[in-house]
LOMARVEX-542565 format. One record per atom (N, C-alpha, C): x, y, z. Coordinates in steps of 0.05 Angstrom, whole numbers, padded with zeros to 5 digits, always signed. Example, Ala and Ser with C-alpha at 12.3 -4.5 7.8 and 13.67 -1.06 7.14 Angstrom:
2
+00264-00114+00156+00246-00090+00156+00264-00066+00156+00257-00045+00142+00273-00021+00143+00258+00001+00157
END
This chain:
168
+02013+02134+02354+02014+02116+02379+02011+02086+02367+02028+02073+02380+02024+02043+02379+02005+02035+02401+01986+02019+02390+01963+02012+02406+01964+01982+02405+01983+01966+02410+01979+01935+02407+01971+01921+02423+01948+01903+02416+01935+01886+02434+01932+01857+02423+01929+01841+02440+01928+01810+02431+01912+01811+02416+01916+01794+02387+01892+01790+02370+01861+01777+02382+01841+01783+02374+01815+01777+02387+01805+01795+02406+01824+01809+02418+01814+01829+02436+01802+01855+02422+01782+01865+02432+01771+01891+02423+01786+01915+02433+01789+01932+02414+01805+01954+02418+01789+01976+02437+01799+01987+02456+01778+02002+02470+01790+02034+02466+01776+02053+02461+01776+02078+02456+01764+02096+02475+01768+02119+02480+01750+02141+02498+01722+02142+02487+01705+02133+02507+01675+02135+02500+01667+02162+02507+01653+02171+02488+01633+02195+02491+01607+02190+02490+01592+02195+02511+01564+02189+02515+01548+02211+02503+01533+02203+02489+01515+02229+02476+01489+02218+02468+01470+02229+02475+01438+02222+02465+01434+02222+02435+01451+02233+02423+01449+02238+02391+01459+02209+02376+01476+02192+02392+01488+02171+02382+01466+02151+02374+01465+02139+02352+01447+02119+02341+01459+02091+02339+01486+02090+02349+01499+02067+02343+01501+02053+02373+01502+02028+02370+01499+02007+02394+01519+01987+02392+01526+01975+02417+01547+01957+02415+01572+01963+02428+01591+01949+02427+01618+01955+02435+01632+01978+02421+01637+01995+02436+01657+02020+02422+01639+02038+02414+01615+02040+02417+01595+02060+02405+01595+02086+02415+01600+02108+02400+01606+02134+02409+01635+02138+02420+01653+02128+02410+01682+02131+02420+01699+02145+02400+01720+02154+02412+01737+02173+02395+01762+02157+02394+01773+02155+02373+01803+02141+02364+01824+02164+02367+01838+02163+02389+01862+02179+02391+01883+02172+02379+01887+02150+02361+01906+02140+02347+01916+02160+02329+01896+02177+02323+01907+02198+02301+01916+02225+02314+01923+02226+02340+01928+02252+02349+01957+02245+02363+01976+02262+02361+02000+02262+02375+02007+02287+02392+02015+02282+02418+02020+02309+02433+02054+02319+02427+02053+02345+02423+02083+02354+02417+02086+02375+02440+02108+02371+02455+02114+02385+02481+02135+02407+02466+02131+02434+02474+02151+02450+02465+02160+02464+02494+02185+02464+02494+02196+02471+02526+02226+02483+02515+02229+02508+02523+02256+02521+02519+02263+02524+02491+02248+02526+02473+02248+02525+02438+02257+02504+02430+02247+02478+02443+02252+02455+02426+02226+02440+02433+02217+02426+02407+02197+02411+02402+02200+02382+02404+02185+02367+02416+02192+02340+02413+02158+02323+02415+02159+02299+02406+02133+02288+02409+02137+02268+02434+02118+02275+02452+02117+02259+02479+02090+02251+02487+02087+02223+02477+02061+02210+02480+02050+02207+02506+02065+02209+02527+02059+02212+02554+02039+02235+02559+02038+02251+02540+02023+02278+02545+01994+02267+02545+01988+02250+02529+01957+02245+02525+01946+02237+02555+01963+02227+02572+01953+02222+02604+01964+02241+02620+01973+02264+02615+01988+02285+02627+02012+02273+02643+02024+02256+02631+02048+02242+02641+02076+02249+02621+02076+02271+02608+02097+02274+02590+02123+02276+02613+02143+02282+02602+02169+02280+02614+02170+02304+02633+02163+02328+02621+02159+02352+02639+02141+02354+02658+02120+02335+02658+02099+02331+02673+02103+02314+02698+02115+02295+02696+02120+02279+02716+02134+02287+02742+02119+02281+02767+02133+02290+02791+02122+02320+02797+02106+02332+02780+02099+02357+02785+02069+02361+02798+02063+02378+02820+02038+02380+02827+02025+02403+02817+02002+02401+02803+01992+02419+02788+01976+02432+02806+01971+02461+02798+01946+02483+02810+01936+02492+02784+01915+02503+02790+01899+02519+02767+01899+02549+02776+01917+02558+02796+01927+02583+02801+01954+02590+02793+01957+02609+02775+01984+02616+02762+02002+02629+02784+01994+02641+02802+02014+02657+02821+02019+02633+02842+02015+02607+02843+02029+02583+02854+02056+02577+02843+02062+02589+02822+02078+02579+02805+02098+02604+02794+02106+02618+02814+02121+02643+02805+02151+02643+02790+02163+02625+02792+02187+02615+02780+02187+02600+02757+02160+02590+02750+02159+02571+02728+02166+02578+02701+02174+02563+02685+02172+02565+02654+02153+02558+02636+02146+02574+02617+02122+02563+02598+02134+02546+02587+02117+02523+02579+02117+02498+02567+02089+02497+02552+02090+02489+02528+02070+02484+02508+02065+02457+02503+02037+02448+02507+02029+02422+02494+02015+02427+02469+02022+02416+02445+02014+02420+02417+01997+02397+02412+01970+02393+02405+01957+02372+02397+01956+02368+02371+01971+02353+02352+01970+02350+02325+01955+02326+02317+01937+02330+02300+01916+02308+02291+01926+02304+02263+01927+02279+02255+01933+02268+02226+01908+02257+02211+01908+02268+02189+01885+02265+02172+01889+02248+02153+01871+02233+02143+01876+02213+02121+01852+02222+02100+01867+02225+02077+01849+02229+02054+01855+02211+02029+01836+02214+02009+01843+02192+01990+01872+02198+01973+01879+02225+01975+01907+02231+01965+01927+02226+01990+01925+02217+02010+01944+02209+02026+01940+02223+02057+01960+02221+02070+01959+02236+02099+01967+02262+02105+01961+02274+02118+01966+02309+02127+01964+02312+02152+01976+02332+02164+01974+02350+02188+01943+02359+02186+01925+02353+02200+01899+02364+02201+01891+02387+02216+01898+02381+02241+01888+02400+02262+01915+02405+02286+01912+02426+02295+01935+02435+02315+01930+02453+02332+01924+02450+02354+01924+02466+02377+01941+02468+02403+01947+02489+02408+01970+02497+02430+01957+02506+02456+01963+02491+02476+01958+02498+02510+01984+02498+02525+01977+02520+02544+02004+02525+02558+02005+02512+02583+02027+02510+02593+02030+02502+02624+02053+02520+02635+02057+02521+02656+02082+02530+02677+02091+02512+02691+02120+02510+02689+02130+02484+02703+02155+02499+02722+02155+02490+02749+02178+02506+02760+02191+02475+02769+02206+02459+02751+02217+02440+02760+02230+02434+02792+02248+02454+02800+02256+02454+02825+02239+02448+02846+02219+02467+02846+02197+02465+02866+02177+02443+02862+02176+02433+02838+02158+02408+02831+02132+02421+02832+02127+02445+02821+02102+02453+02818+02093+02462+02791+02068+02463+02787+02060+02472+02762+02035+02481+02758+02031+02497+02736+02000+02509+02733+01991+02499+02704+01968+02489+02704+01957+02485+02680+01926+02486+02684+01910+02491+02667+01883+02486+02662+01872+02458+02649+01869+02438+02662+01866+02414+02650+01839+02415+02629+01817+02431+02631+01795+02438+02619+01808+02447+02594+01823+02466+02592+01834+02479+02569+01853+02461+02552+01864+02438+02567+01878+02419+02551+01855+02404+02535+01837+02393+02551+01816+02376+02538+01805+02389+02515+01798+02407+02516+01779+02430+02494+01799+02434+02474+01820+02436+02478+01846+02442+02454+01842+02414+02439+01846+02391+02458+01855+02370+02443+01825+02360+02427+01802+02367+02438+01777+02365+02421+01779+02377+02395+01790+02399+02392+01786+02422+02376+01806+02412+02357+01835+02402+02362+01849+02385+02343+01838+02365+02327+01822+02353+02341+01809+02327+02330+01790+02333+02313+01779+02362+02317+01756+02371+02295+01775+02386+02273+01797+02381+02269+01816+02397+02248+01817+02424+02250+01816+02435+02279+01817+02466+02276+01850+02473+02280+01854+02498+02276+01886+02505+02277+01885+02530+02302+01894+02523+02323+01894+02548+02343+01922+02544+02354+01940+02563+02340+01966+02567+02351+01975+02594+02353+01958+02612+02355+01962+02642+02363+01980+02650+02381+01977+02633+02404+01998+02645+02426+02026+02640+02429+02031+02617+02406+02060+02612+02403+02075+02635+02394+02101+02637+02407+02121+02657+02394+02133+02647+02371+02148+02666+02359+02164+02658+02337+02180+02638+02337+02198+02637+02361+02214+02611+02361+02201+02586+02366+02178+02589+02385+02161+02564+02386+02146+02554+02358+02137+02572+02343+02127+02564+02318+02145+02550+02301+02176+02562+02298+02193+02553+02285+02196+02527+02293+02200+02520+02313+02210+02495+02328+02186+02473+02321+02158+02478+02323+02136+02462+02318+02141+02457+02289+02141+02479+02273+02140+02474+02240+02164+02455+02233+02188+02459+02244+02211+02444+02240+02207+02414+02243+02196+02413+02268+02186+02382+02278+02168+02369+02260+02147+02384+02248+02129+02371+02231+02140+02360+02203+02159+02382+02192+02177+02374+02173+02192+02352+02169+02201+02354+02192+02222+02332+02195+02212+02304+02198+02188+02301+02214+02173+02276+02219+02162+02269+02190+02151+02285+02177+02140+02278+02153+02136+02302+02132+02157+02302+02112+02150+02327+02095+02130+02326+02077+02124+02300+02070+02100+02294+02051+02074+02305+02066+02071+02296+02089+02048+02306+02108+02043+02341+02106+02069+02348+02111+02069+02376+02113+02058+02389+02086+02069+02381+02069+02068+02390+02038+02035+02390+02034+02023+02370+02042+01992+02365+02038+01974+02381+02055+01987+02389+02076+01968+02402+02098+01954+02432+02086+01943+02437+02102+01925+02465+02092+01941+02487+02094+01934+02508+02079+01946+02533+02080+01940+02543+02106+01917+02543+02121+01917+02552+02144+01939+02544+02167+01944+02520+02169+01969+02509+02184+01992+02524+02177+02003+02520+02152+02023+02535+02137+02024+02565+02143+02003+02580+02142+02004+02608+02150+02005+02614+02177+01995+02593+02196+01994+02596+02226+02025+02593+02235+02041+02577+02223+02069+02573+02228+02090+02588+02215+02081+02608+02199+02093+02624+02182+02112+02642+02209+02140+02645+02200+02155+02664+02221+02168+02683+02205
END
């Protein structure tokens, strides 16, 4: 994600307030979301869509969401996969990946998702966890192909846990 701001301006990140924080001043206790990218898997195709960070991906625009799955009887399953990139002395790699579902009925402009699940899975990806169990074979294949296509070196340097989670 590109976060260009005029020089001299302080970069603002998502603030997490914690009583354990010993840091003070601007940006204390903040999380840098520049190391995470949202991937949308829709109808077997995986694409990076940075709008998903703010729940404004292409598939989410114009959709009224409910926390009740029954409100979207004709929806199709769409996945948001949070992919965190890690930096090590050896180079960069895919460090965490977690998937959370949505159901979208484009015609009715209705959708189902649980925002708390999306936030928790984003947090888990930032903590370098791999949670991809619910993806089917085609969705795993699409995600794996996207990650390899985006940066094969990062894929090769990634953990065996991620590679095994995306085996098809």
